[in-house]
N, C-alpha and C positions, 0 to 999 in steps of 0.2 A: 676365801671371799671371791663369789663372782659378781661382776658389774652387769647389767643389761645395758646392752647398746641399742639405740634407736632414737626414733624422732618424737621429740614432746608433743603433746597437744597443741599447744600456741604454734610450734614449727608447722604443725600440720593444716591447720588454719591459715595461716600466713601464705604458705604453698596454693592451697583451694583458691585463695582471694587473688592471688597474683594472676594464676590461669584464667578465671573468669573473668577477669579485667582484660587481660590479652584477648580472651574469645570475643570478649562482646566489642574492642575496638577493631581487632584485625581481621577478623573472618569476615565481614562483609565487604572487606576490598580484597580478598581473595575470592570469595564466593559471588559474583552478580547475578544471580539468576534471572533478575526481571529484565537486563538489557539481553543475555542469553534468548530470553523469550521473545522479546519484540522482534530480534532479527529474525528468530526463526519463524514467526506469524508473517515477518515483510517476505521472506522467500516463500512461506507457505502461498501468497497472494502473488506473486511472481511466476509460480508454478501455476496458478489458477489463470491468470492472464494467458501463458503461454497456450496452455492447452483451449483456451477460450478461444483466442486467436486461429487454432490450426481447425477446431471445429467451424468457426464462422468461414473462414476462410474456403473452406470446404464447400459450405452452403452456397456460398457466392460464385464458386466455379461451377457449381452443379446449374445456377441459374445465368451464367452467362455475365456475372458482373464484377469478378475479380478486378477486372484493369480500369475501372469505374471510377474517378476520383470521388466522387459520393455516391453510394447505390442503396436505396430501399431493398433489404434482403429480409426474406422471410426465413424463420431460423427454424420452424416448426416446433412440434412437441409443445403445443399451447403456448410458446411464448411470444409469437406474433412477429410482427416485422419490426426492423432497427437499422439506423443506419451506418453502414462500414466505409471506410475509407480504402482505396484499394482492397477492399475485401478482409480487412481488419479493424479490432477495436478501433474507433479514432480518437486521437488526444488532441483533435483540433478540426474544424470545418472550414473548408474554404469561404471566404468574402462574398464569392458571390453566390453564394446557396441561397436558391429562390425559392421560397415558400410560399404558400397558396396565397397568402394575404400580401405578399410581396417581400422584399429582401431582408433578412435577417440581421438585428444586431447583434453585438459580442455577447450580451448576455442571453440571447436568445440560442445563441449557437452553443455558448458554455451548457446550457441547460438540454441540448440535444446531446452533446456528449455526454454529458451525465448521465441521463436517460440510457443511451445505449451502451454505457459503461455497466451500468445496473442490470441491466438487462440480459447482455451475452453472459454476464458472470454471477448472475442470482444473487449480489451482493447487498448483506443490509447495510446500506451507507448512507451517509448525510453528504449534501453539497454545500460543501465550506465557500463560504463567499469572502473570505480573505483568512493571511495565514496564519492570524494569531487566536483563530477560533478553536476550542478545545473541543475534539469529537466525544460525541456522547453515544454513539451508535457502534456498533463493530467496527466500522471503516468511515473515514472520513475522505471526501473525495475533493482535492482541488483543483480546477484547470487554471491553467496559465495558456488562454487562450492565443494571445499575441506572442509568446513564446515557443508553443505548438507541443506542450508538455502537459502532463497531468500527475498529480501526485497521489499517493495512497497512505493515507496517514490510520495508525491504529488507534483504538479508542483510548483514550484519558491524554492522548497528546494534543500538538498542533504541528501546523508544517514549521513555524519559528522553532520548534523545540528539536530540529534536529536528527529526526527518527523517523523516516519514511521512505518510500518506493518511488522513483520519479520515472515515468512511462511515458516513451514518446515513439506514436507510433508510425504508422507509411503516411506521409505527408505529401508526397511526390513519387512518382512510380519509379522505381530502381531502390529506392530508400528500405531500410531494414528496421527492425523492431530495436530500439534499445532501452535499456534498463538500466538505472543507475540506485543501489542501495546506498542512502543516505543516514550514517549510523552512528554520527558523531556525539548526539545526544542521545542515544538509547540507553 
């Protein structure tokens, strides 16, 4: 007499069910593609800002405005003129920046910073008014005027979510551009 050895149908079904449950519970913990995508997008905008700063600084040097605290620089190529601080994309504008109608308040300076950023970088961005606003366009730009830095937030997130790129431009002669990737909430 020969006996067949192997698994019964019930045993196979139980093993398949256990593997299915483990894959549903364990796989998302090991494969977090959304976080990696957000980090990659933030690193991409970091590269875009670096490249934009290099091009803007080159234009400012050619026009003799690279060492001015705030200068209106022509970018050419149909882009027009934009404000730069020491030849770089601004993260803040000095309080004494005088407009044709008088001195600008902090909201006007924030709007000018936003317009300079989106113009130089050609970003599809919305100007965020507070840190809890969820971005509906490709990017959100939140300007911390008094702190002199800007947050770049990807679509679907807010500054409060803890997934953004913090950019500090040149705010005084001799400063360096600073990037800080905040990815605790990505």
